[in-house]
N, C-alpha and C positions, 0 to 999 in steps of 0.2 A: 504493499500499499504506500503510494507516494506521498499523500497528504493525510492529515488527521481525518478520522472517520467522518465527522460531521461535514467537512468540506468535500470529501469523496461522495457522500450521499447527495449533497447539493449539486455537484457537478453532474452526477448521474441523472438527477431530476431535470436539470436545465437542458441537458443534451437531448432530452425527449421532445423539446419544443421544435416546431417546424423550422427548418433552416439553421438550426443551431447544432454545430458539430462539437466534438470534444474540446477543441482549442477555444472556440467561442464560449462554451459553457464554463471552461476554466477561468477565462478572463472575467466573465460575469460574476462567477463565484467570488473571486478576489476583489472585484469592485464592491460587491455587497458586504464582504468581510471588512473592507476599509471605509464603507459609508457610515454616515452618522446614524445613530440608533433610531432617531425620529423618522428618517427616510425609510429605513428597513421596516419599521413598524407600520408606516403609512402604506407602503407597498404590499405588505402581507394582508393588511386590512382591506385594501382595494381588491386584491385577488379573491379574498373570501367573500367580499360584498358582491362581486360579479357572479359568483357561483350561487349565492343566496338569493339575489334579487332579480337578475336578468333571466328572462324566459322568452318563449315565443308568443307573439300576439295570437290570440285565439281566432282572429278573423283572417289576417293576411300572412301570418307566420313570420313577420319581421321580428328581430330581436328588440326587446323592450323591457322596461321595468314597471310599466303600467299596462293593463289590459282592459279595453283595446288600446293599441298604440296611438301616439299623437297623430299619425298620418290617417289612420282609420277614423279618428274622432274629428278630423278637420272637415267641417261642413262645406267649406268653399271649394273643395275638390270635385271633379266630375263624378257624378253618381252612377253614370251608366257606362263608363269606360274602365277597363281593368288592364293593367300592364303586367304581363307575366314574366318574371325573371327567375334565374337559376338560384341566386344566392343573395343574402342581405347586402353584400358589398356591391352587387350590381344595381340594386335599388338606389344606393347612395350615389352612384355615378349618374344615373338618369335624373335623379332628384337635383343634382348639382346643376344640370343643364335646363331642367324644367321644374323649378321649385314651386310647390303648391298646386301643381296641375293635375297629376294622376293619382289614382289609388292603385295598389299593387297586390300581386299574389306571388309569394315566394315558394318555389317548388322544393328548394333544398336538395338540388341535384338534377340529374338528367337520366333518361333511360339509357342503360348500358348493360346489355345482356351478358357481355364478357365478364363483367364484374358482378353479375347477378342482381342488377338493379332494374326492376320492372316498374311499371306505372304505379303500382300500389305502394312502392317504397318511397315515392316522392308524393307531392301534395296535389296530384291531379284529381283524385276523387273529391277532395275538399273544394277544388276549383269549380268542378261541375255543380256542386251544391250551391256555391256562391252565385254562379250564373243564374240558376233557377230562383234562388231566394232574393237576390238583389235586383233582378231584372236587367242584367248587363246587356247593353246593345252593341258594344265593340270590345273585342279582345285584341290587345296588342301583344304579340309574342316577341319577346326580347331575349330569347335564348342565344347563346353564342353560335357563330357560324361554323360549328364543328360537326363532325358526323353525328355525335351524340345529341348535340343541340338541335340539328336539323331533324333527326329521328324523333325527338321529343316534340318538336313543332308539328310535324306531320301527324303524330299520334293525337295531339291535342285537337287538330282540325277534325279528325275522325270522331273523337269523343264528344265534340260539341255540335256535331252536324244536326242533331235534333232540335237545337235551340235557334231562335231567330236572332242570330248574332253575327255581326260583321267581324271578320278576322283579318288582321293585318300583321305583317312581319316586318321588323326593322330591316332596312336595307344594309347591305355590306359591300365593300369594294375598296377603292383606293382612298386612303386617308387624306384629309386636307393637308396640303403642304408636301405630300408624297411625290416622289419621282417615279414615273411609270417604268423606267429602266430597271429599277430595283424591286419591282412588285412581282411576286410569285404568280405562276400561271393560274392557280386556283382563284386567287383574289381578282386577277384580271377577268376571268370568266364570270365571277360573281358581279363585278362592276358592270360588265356588258349586259348580263342578264337583267340587272336592275336599273338599266339606263332609263331616262325619262326625257320627254320633249322639253326643249328650252322655252317653248311657248307657255309652259305651265308656270313660268316665273322662277325666280331664284329661291 
Protein backbone atom coordinates (compact mmCIF):
# COMPACT_ATOMS: atom_id res chain seq x y z
CA UNK A 1 0.00 0.00 0.00
CA UNK A 2 1.58 3.25 -1.19
CA UNK A 3 -0.49 5.71 0.88
CA UNK A 4 -2.28 5.52 4.24
CA UNK A 5 -5.45 3.43 4.02
CA UNK A 6 -7.93 6.38 4.21
CA UNK A 7 -6.21 8.06 1.24
CA UNK A 8 -6.12 4.78 -0.71
CA UNK A 9 -9.87 4.36 -0.13
CA UNK A 10 -10.54 7.94 -1.26
CA UNK A 11 -8.45 7.46 -4.41
CA UNK A 12 -10.35 4.26 -5.17
CA UNK A 13 -13.72 6.00 -4.75
CA UNK A 14 -12.68 9.04 -6.83
CA UNK A 15 -11.31 6.87 -9.64
CA UNK A 16 -14.82 5.45 -10.16
CA UNK A 17 -16.03 8.90 -11.30
CA UNK A 18 -16.46 9.26 -15.10
CA UNK A 19 -13.31 10.51 -16.78
CA UNK A 20 -11.22 10.24 -13.63
CA UNK A 21 -8.24 7.88 -13.82
CA UNK A 22 -5.92 6.80 -11.03
CA UNK A 23 -3.59 9.80 -11.48
CA UNK A 24 -6.41 12.35 -11.48
CA UNK A 25 -8.01 10.62 -8.49
CA UNK A 26 -4.70 10.84 -6.61
CA UNK A 27 -4.40 14.58 -7.36
CA UNK A 28 -7.97 15.16 -6.19
CA UNK A 29 -7.39 13.13 -3.03
CA UNK A 30 -4.34 15.22 -2.08
CA UNK A 31 -6.18 18.42 -2.96
CA UNK A 32 -8.92 17.43 -0.52
CA UNK A 33 -6.35 16.40 2.07
CA UNK A 34 -4.77 19.87 1.93
CA UNK A 35 -8.03 21.82 1.60
CA UNK A 36 -9.60 23.71 4.47
CA UNK A 37 -11.92 21.71 6.66
CA UNK A 38 -14.84 24.06 5.90
CA UNK A 39 -14.52 23.34 2.16
CA UNK A 40 -14.37 19.57 2.65
CA UNK A 41 -17.38 19.72 4.97
CA UNK A 42 -19.39 21.81 2.49
CA UNK A 43 -18.43 19.48 -0.37
CA UNK A 44 -19.51 16.37 1.50
CA UNK A 45 -22.74 18.09 2.53
CA UNK A 46 -23.46 19.09 -1.08
CA UNK A 47 -22.92 15.52 -2.29
CA UNK A 48 -25.23 14.15 0.40
CA UNK A 49 -27.84 16.83 -0.38
CA UNK A 50 -27.85 15.92 -4.08
CA UNK A 51 -28.60 12.29 -3.23
CA UNK A 52 -31.25 13.23 -0.67
CA UNK A 53 -33.14 15.99 -2.48
CA UNK A 54 -32.63 15.70 -6.25
CA UNK A 55 -35.03 13.36 -8.04
CA UNK A 56 -36.89 13.06 -11.34
CA UNK A 57 -39.88 15.22 -12.11
CA UNK A 58 -42.98 13.04 -12.15
CA UNK A 59 -44.20 14.75 -15.33
CA UNK A 60 -41.26 15.32 -17.68
CA UNK A 61 -38.53 13.31 -15.86
CA UNK A 62 -36.13 16.22 -15.66
CA UNK A 63 -33.86 16.34 -12.61
CA UNK A 64 -35.35 18.56 -9.92
CA UNK A 65 -35.64 19.18 -6.21
CA UNK A 66 -39.36 20.00 -6.43
CA UNK A 67 -42.11 18.03 -8.16
CA UNK A 68 -43.40 19.10 -10.67
CA UNK A 69 -40.21 20.84 -11.80
CA UNK A 70 -40.13 24.62 -12.50
CA UNK A 71 -40.40 24.04 -16.28
CA UNK A 72 -43.55 21.95 -15.95
CA UNK A 73 -45.01 24.55 -13.56
CA UNK A 74 -44.36 27.42 -15.97
CA UNK A 75 -47.78 28.42 -17.35
CA UNK A 76 -46.21 30.68 -20.00
CA UNK A 77 -44.85 27.75 -21.99
CA UNK A 78 -46.62 26.18 -24.95
CA UNK A 79 -49.23 23.76 -23.62
CA UNK A 80 -49.70 21.73 -26.80
CA UNK A 81 -46.08 21.24 -27.89
CA UNK A 82 -43.70 18.70 -26.38
CA UNK A 83 -39.97 18.55 -27.12
CA UNK A 84 -38.58 15.03 -26.65
CA UNK A 85 -34.89 14.77 -25.69
CA UNK A 86 -32.58 11.95 -24.61
CA UNK A 87 -31.10 13.38 -21.40
CA UNK A 88 -31.56 16.31 -18.98
CA UNK A 89 -28.34 17.87 -20.32
CA UNK A 90 -29.93 18.01 -23.80
CA UNK A 91 -32.89 19.90 -22.34
CA UNK A 92 -30.48 22.48 -20.92
CA UNK A 93 -28.90 23.04 -24.35
CA UNK A 94 -32.26 23.63 -26.06
CA UNK A 95 -33.46 25.76 -23.18
CA UNK A 96 -30.40 28.00 -23.50
CA UNK A 97 -31.38 28.69 -27.13
CA UNK A 98 -35.15 28.96 -26.54
CA UNK A 99 -35.64 29.95 -22.89
CA UNK A 100 -39.20 29.67 -21.64
CA UNK A 101 -40.68 28.36 -24.91
CA UNK A 102 -41.08 24.58 -24.76
CA UNK A 103 -42.15 21.89 -22.38
CA UNK A 104 -40.08 18.72 -22.47
CA UNK A 105 -40.12 14.98 -22.09
CA UNK A 106 -36.81 13.33 -21.17
CA UNK A 107 -36.40 9.73 -22.31
CA UNK A 108 -33.29 8.98 -20.24
CA UNK A 109 -31.71 7.01 -23.04
CA UNK A 110 -32.35 5.69 -26.52
CA UNK A 111 -33.35 2.34 -27.96
CA UNK A 112 -30.24 0.20 -28.27
CA UNK A 113 -30.91 -3.53 -28.77
CA UNK A 114 -27.19 -4.38 -28.59
CA UNK A 115 -27.11 -3.12 -25.01
CA UNK A 116 -30.52 -4.59 -24.23
CA UNK A 117 -32.30 -1.23 -24.05
CA UNK A 118 -35.81 -1.43 -25.46
CA UNK A 119 -38.68 1.08 -25.54
CA UNK A 120 -39.89 0.06 -22.07
CA UNK A 121 -36.46 0.82 -20.57
CA UNK A 122 -36.79 4.49 -21.55
CA UNK A 123 -39.70 6.86 -20.98
CA UNK A 124 -41.69 6.21 -24.19
CA UNK A 125 -44.77 4.69 -22.46
CA UNK A 126 -44.97 7.76 -20.20
CA UNK A 127 -44.68 10.00 -23.27
CA UNK A 128 -47.70 8.31 -24.87
CA UNK A 129 -49.67 8.86 -21.68
CA UNK A 130 -48.77 12.54 -21.69
CA UNK A 131 -49.84 13.00 -25.31
CA UNK A 132 -53.27 11.58 -24.50
CA UNK A 133 -53.61 13.29 -21.11
CA UNK A 134 -52.36 16.75 -22.07
CA UNK A 135 -53.77 16.98 -25.59
CA UNK A 136 -50.39 17.44 -27.25
CA UNK A 137 -50.68 18.75 -30.83
CA UNK A 138 -46.99 18.78 -31.86
CA UNK A 139 -44.14 16.48 -30.91
CA UNK A 140 -40.63 17.79 -31.55
CA UNK A 141 -38.21 14.87 -31.58
CA UNK A 142 -34.77 16.15 -30.58
CA UNK A 143 -32.82 12.91 -30.24
CA UNK A 144 -29.21 12.83 -31.45
CA UNK A 145 -28.58 12.10 -35.16
CA UNK A 146 -27.05 8.74 -34.32
CA UNK A 147 -28.20 5.25 -35.31
CA UNK A 148 -29.78 4.83 -31.87
CA UNK A 149 -31.28 8.32 -31.89
CA UNK A 150 -32.79 7.80 -35.33
CA UNK A 151 -34.11 4.36 -34.36
CA UNK A 152 -35.77 5.90 -31.32
CA UNK A 153 -37.25 8.72 -33.41
CA UNK A 154 -38.74 6.27 -35.93
CA UNK A 155 -40.15 4.12 -33.12
CA UNK A 156 -41.79 7.17 -31.53
CA UNK A 157 -43.42 8.02 -34.86
CA UNK A 158 -44.98 4.55 -34.98
CA UNK A 159 -46.07 4.66 -31.33
CA UNK A 160 -47.97 7.95 -31.64
CA UNK A 161 -49.56 7.27 -35.02
CA UNK A 162 -52.97 6.82 -33.38
CA UNK A 163 -52.93 10.37 -32.00
CA UNK A 164 -53.78 13.54 -33.90
CA UNK A 165 -50.31 14.97 -33.40
CA UNK A 166 -47.89 16.69 -35.75
CA UNK A 167 -44.39 15.22 -35.53
CA UNK A 168 -41.27 17.18 -36.38
CA UNK A 169 -37.60 16.24 -36.12
CA UNK A 170 -34.75 18.66 -35.49
CA UNK A 171 -32.60 19.13 -38.58
CA UNK A 172 -28.98 18.04 -38.69
CA UNK A 173 -26.16 18.95 -41.00
CA UNK A 174 -23.27 21.39 -41.41
CA UNK A 175 -22.78 23.51 -38.28
CA UNK A 176 -22.79 27.30 -38.51
CA UNK A 177 -19.24 28.45 -39.17
CA UNK A 178 -18.23 25.00 -40.41
CA UNK A 179 -16.08 24.38 -43.49
CA UNK A 180 -17.62 21.92 -45.96
CA UNK A 181 -14.15 20.53 -46.77
CA UNK A 182 -13.86 19.07 -43.27
CA UNK A 183 -17.41 17.71 -42.95
CA UNK A 184 -17.84 13.92 -43.00
CA UNK A 185 -19.97 12.30 -45.76
CA UNK A 186 -22.77 11.28 -43.36
CA UNK A 187 -23.22 14.88 -42.18
CA UNK A 188 -23.13 16.12 -45.79
CA UNK A 189 -25.87 13.64 -46.69
CA UNK A 190 -27.97 14.78 -43.72
CA UNK A 191 -27.47 18.43 -44.67
CA UNK A 192 -28.61 17.77 -48.24
CA UNK A 193 -31.55 15.63 -47.11
CA UNK A 194 -32.68 18.45 -44.80
CA UNK A 195 -32.18 21.31 -47.25
CA UNK A 196 -34.90 23.95 -47.57
CA UNK A 197 -35.85 26.66 -50.00
CA UNK A 198 -34.32 30.09 -49.49
CA UNK A 199 -37.74 31.52 -50.31
CA UNK A 200 -38.88 30.32 -46.87
CA UNK A 201 -36.73 33.01 -45.29
CA UNK A 202 -33.66 32.88 -43.10
